[in-house]
N, C-alpha and C positions, 0 to 999 in steps of 0.2 A: 910308264903309264901309257895305256892304249889311247890313241886319239881317234875319234869317230871319223869315218871316211865316207865320202860321197861316191856315187856310182862312177863318176868320171875321174876318180882317183884323188880329188882335192880333199884336203883334211880341214876340219874345223876345230879350232882350239884357241887358247889365249883370249884376245880381245873379241873375236867373233863368237866364241862360246859364251863369254860373259854377257855380251849384248843379247844373244838369243834368250839366255836365262832371265835377263832383266825384262825384255820386251814381253815375254810370255809368262811372266810370273803373276800370281793372283794380285799382287800389289800394284801392277802397272795400271795407270789411270784410264782404262777403257770402259769401266762400269760393268764388267762381265758378271760381277756378283749379283747384279740386279735382274739377270735374265735366267729363266729356267728352261727355255726352249720347249715349252709345253709339258714339262715334267710336273709342274704344279697341278695341272688338271689331271694328269695321269695318276698322280697320288690320290687326289680327291676322288677319282672314279674307282680306285682300288686296283688299277692296272699295275702300279708299282707299290709294293708294300714291304719289301725286305731287301737285303743285300743282293740276292740272286736276281730278283726281278729288275732292280736298278741296273745291275751289271748288264743284263740281257738287253734292256732298253737302250742304254748308252752304246752297247756293241752294235746294235742295229743302226743307230744314228751315224756312227763312224763308218761302218761297212757299206751301208746301202742308203743312207739318208743324207742329211746336210754335210756330213763329213766327206762323203764321196764327191759331192759337187764342189765343196770347198777345196778339196785336194786338187781337182782338175783346174779350178780357177787359180789357185796358188801356183801350181806348176806353170801354167800358161803366162801368168803375170811375171813370174821370175824369168822365164825365157824371153818374153817380150822386152822387158827392161834391160836385161843383159845384152840383148842383140839390137836394141833400139828398133824393134820391129813394130812399126806403127799399126799396120793392118792387124797383127795379132793382138795388140793391146786394145784396139777398138773392139775386137771380138770379145776379149775378156770383159771390158766395161759393159758391153751390151748384155752378155750372159749373166754377169754378176748382178746387174740391175733387174733382170727379168726372172731369174730362176729361184724364186721364193714362193712357197705355196700359200702363205697367209700374210696378212698385213703385219702382224707382230714379228714374224720371222724376218720380214723385209726390214722393218725398223731396227731389229736387233743387229743385223749384220751391217746395215748402213751406219747406224750410230756408233758402233764399235770401230768401224773402219775410219770414220772421221775423227774420233777421239784418239785413235792410234796415230794417225798422221799428225795431228796437232801436238801430240806428246813427243814424237821423235824429231820433228822438223828442226827445232832449235839446237838440241844437244848433238844430233847426228846428221848434219847437213850432207847432201851428196848430189852430184850432178844428175845421177840416174833418177833420183826422187823428184828433182825439179822437172825433168823431162816427163815423167809419168803424170805429175800434177798438171802440167801444161796440157797434155793430151786429154786428160779427164775434163779439164775446163773447156777445151775446144769442143768436146763431145757433149758437154753439159750433163755428164753422168757422174755419179759418185764412185769412189773406189770402195767397194764393200770390204769387210774385214779380211777375208783371205787374200783378196787382191792387194790390199794395202800392205799386208805382212809380206807377201811374195815380192812385191815391188821394192820394198825397203830392204829386204834380205839381198836381193840382186844388186841394188844400188850400193850396198855395203860389202859386196863381194863375198857373201856367205853362200856356200854351196847349197844347191836345191834340196838334196836328200835330208840332211840334218835340219834344215829350216822347216821342211814339211813335217818331219817327225815331231819337232818341237811344237808346231802349230796344232797338229792333231792331238798330241798329248794334252796341251793346254785346253782344247775343246772338251776332251773327255774329263779332265780334272774339274773343270767348271761345272759340268753336268752332274758329276758325282757329288761335288760340294753342295749343289742345290738339293740333290736327293737326301743327303745327310741331314740337312736342315728341315726338310719337309716331311720325311717319313715318321719320326727322325731315326737316325742311326748314330752309332758311335764312330769316332775317328778311326778306330782299328778296322771297322767294317769298310769304311771308305778306302783305306789303304789296301785292303784285300781286294776290293773291287778294281782299283787301279792296277794292282799287280796282275789280276786276271785279264785285264784289258790290254796288257802289253803286246801279246801276239796279234791281237786284232788291229792295233795301231800300226805295228810294223808291216802286217800284211796289207793294210790299206795304203801305206806308203809305197810298197812294192807294186801294187796293182796300179796306182796312179802314175808311176813312172813308166809303165809299159802301155797303158791304155791309150787308144786313139782319141784325139781331142774331140771328135764328133760323137763319141760315146758318152759324153757328159749327160748326167741324169741321175735320178734317184727313184727308189721304190719303197720308201718307209712311210706308207700311207697312214698308219696309226699315229705316227709322230705328227704328221700334218693335221690329222683329225683332232688330236689333243690340243694342238696349237690353236686351231680354229675355235674349239670350245672354250679355251682359256680366255678368248677375247670377251666373252660374256659371262665368265665365271663370277659368282656373287662376291666371294671374298678372295682377294688376291694379295700376295706378298711380293710377287715378281712382276716384271714388265712383260714377260712372255711366257 
């Protein structure tokens, strides 16, 4: 059986693979099902109305929107915890706290990050996680979701590349799930959308592993606009 490999030659399998699957599964208690990342308004406005428009919207989120920023934060958090690099971790905390275009997107990533940390702390303790939480407390800043996942993965000696791929896939899968419920679509359409998104996710991982840290940023303005409009949407099923 082929074992996924990271860029530095480290493999992920056995316990590490099972933990990634658990932490980033839809059933893990971070409340991901309650967030649509602005998709609820985009559906209401007619911007997303079928499988193809949902796929294209999620693709933009992963390649040029929140997914791009999250990938950079995840990578930097992983490297900071692995190397106990305090200056880098402060950079991660500051950028994670600041780089959200709307109130709802900020609450989404902060709430999921805190829920993730609370869920992993007791079953999977690690010195690296203790170090990260101490630094976050000193800075009085939250560990947003990609930072929390990157920090925990590093603390558990899970290589960066598979951890990042799993994180971005989970992000895409949650957005597709929201679209399925809102449009609505059948489960087979959702699976086809996720299959179509595989190369987008893998390319986003590759780009993040090569990108200079100071190039962090995004350009998915329609996603931000939809999120801002969602804050005052008359009828809402989702928190974002």
